[in-house]
N, C-alpha and C positions, 0 to 999 in steps of 0.2 A: 504494500500500500504506500502510495506517495501522497502525503497530506502534510501541509505546513503548520496547521494549528494544533498545538499539543493536546488540547482537550478533545478535539474531534478525533484525533489519532488514537488517543487512549480509549475513548468510548467504543470506537469501531473495533479496536483490538479486543476489548472485553467481550463484545457481542460475538465476534467470530470465534474466539477461543471457547466461549461458553457453548457454541454450536459444534465444537469439536474440530475446528480448523487450525492449522499451523499458519502463522503469519509473521512476516518480517515487515518493518515499516521504515520509511525514509521521509525526509521533510522537504525535498524539492526535486525538480526534474533532472538535475545533474546527477543526483544520487541514485535515482531510479534507473537512469541509463547505465550507470556503472554497475548497479546491482544485477540487472538482467544479463550483463556480459560475464559476470563472475559466478552465478549460480543458476540453477534450474528452478523455474516457478511454473505453476499450473495456470496462474492468472495474475493480472496486475489491476489493482484499483487505483485509478489516477485522478487526483484532484486537478482541476483546470487552472485555477489561479494560485501560482506558487512563485516564490522568489527564485532568482538565478535562472530558471528555465521553466516556462509554463508547461502545463500538461499536454497541450496540442503539439508544441514543438518537440517535447520529449517523445511523444508517440511517433511523430514523423521520423525522428532519429532512430528509434528502435526498429521501425519498419524497414529502414534502409540498411540496417546492420547485416554484415555477412556472417550470420550467427544463427544457430537453431532457434534462439529466443526471439528472433525477429517476427515469428508467427504467433507468439503468446497472445491469448485473448486479453484485451485491454478494455476495461469498463470505466467510463468517465464518471466521476462523482462531482456533481455541481448543482448549484441553484439555477444555473442557466439552462433552461429546458425548452426554450422556444424552438419551433420547428427549424428555423434557419440555423440556430446554434447547434442543435442536434445533428443537422446535416453537415456542419463544419467538423464536428467530432468524427463522424463516419468517414468523411473525405480525408481526414488526417490519418485514418487507419484504425480508429477505435472500433470495437465490435458492438458496443452497447453503451448505455448510460443509465445512471441511477440518480434521481433528483435528491437534492438536499432541501429540507432536513431528511437524512437517511432514515427510513423506517425499517425496522428489523425484518419484518416479513418480506418487504421488497428486496432487501439485501440478500436474504437467504434464497429467494426465488431466482435472483440473477445468478447466484453461485451455482444453483442446481442446473441452470441452463448452460453455463459455460465450463464448469469444471468436469473433469472425467468422473464417471458415475461412482467409482470407488471412493473418491475424495469427498463425495457429498453424503455418504452413508450416515455420518454422524448427525447431520441436520435433517435428512430426508424424513425421518420418522417423527419429527416434531410437528405437532399440529397445535401449537400454542397460539390461539387466535388473540390478537391484540386489538381490542376495541375501545381502548380508553378514550374518553371524550374530554374529561376535565384534567387540568394540570396536576391536581392531587393524585389522580390515577396514574398519570405518566410518572410522577415522582415515586409512587409506590412501586411501579414496575422497575424503575431504575434501581431503587434500593434492593428489590428482590433479585436483580441480576448481578449487581456488583457489591451488594452489602451496604448497610446503612452508613457505616463510618466512611467508606470510600465515596459514597454518593454525596455526603455532606462536605467532604474535602473538595470534591469536584465542583460543587455549587459555590463553595467559598472561593475557590480559585477563579471561577468564572466571574463572580461578583467583583473581586479585586481587579481582574483584568478589565472588566467593563468600566469600573471607576477610573482606572488609570488612563484608559483610552478616551473617555468622553467627558470627564470632569476637568475641563480646561477653562481657564479664566477667559480666554479669547475665542470661545467656541464659534462665535459668529464670524470671526475672521478666517476660519478654516474653509478651504475649498470644499463645497458640497460633495464633489466626486470623491475626495479623500475620506469624508465622513462615511459615504456609502461603502467604500472599500473596507474601512475599519469595521463597519457594522457587519459586512459580509463575513469577515474573518472571525468576528466575535460571536455571531449568532449562536446560541446554544443549540446547534443543529440537532444533536442527538438527544437533547432533553425531550424532544417531541417524537422520538422514534417509536414510542408506544401508541401514538394517537392515530 
């Protein structure tokens, strides 16, 4: 998985490991290109907006490699899911996409579609329907998955990061596009994975 936001990376790691998958993660496109050249992976989850090298460019580089991993299935993970954006992902060589906030059931469904059958056996038997509507139910599910103490630590980290990013004296002087980028990076995407 290539994902630059620590909290998002941590949550997806917990969800996938709880479903029985092995996972390695990196924080930018340069690292994911290096990783696929040094190890074998069954699938790559690729964030789109990352520092150093974005997910689209990283995918194009991987597809051009003279290496067996050039054919690895790549799934975009992004809040950008307009038809023209999805078309750009596919044209870059990605196989599929999953919208953010990432929902657990959607994530598992994508893995079943693209992973070899034997690698999905751990999660294929799960029929844990997630129908939470209220934030309290989502929080309950989060605590059930990663434990109450870890969930509280994650929420505290998110709250601090949110405060550090947006509690600015000169917030009105900040470029609105920068605020949007900061918000995109900080949205507690996986907090709503159960909704």
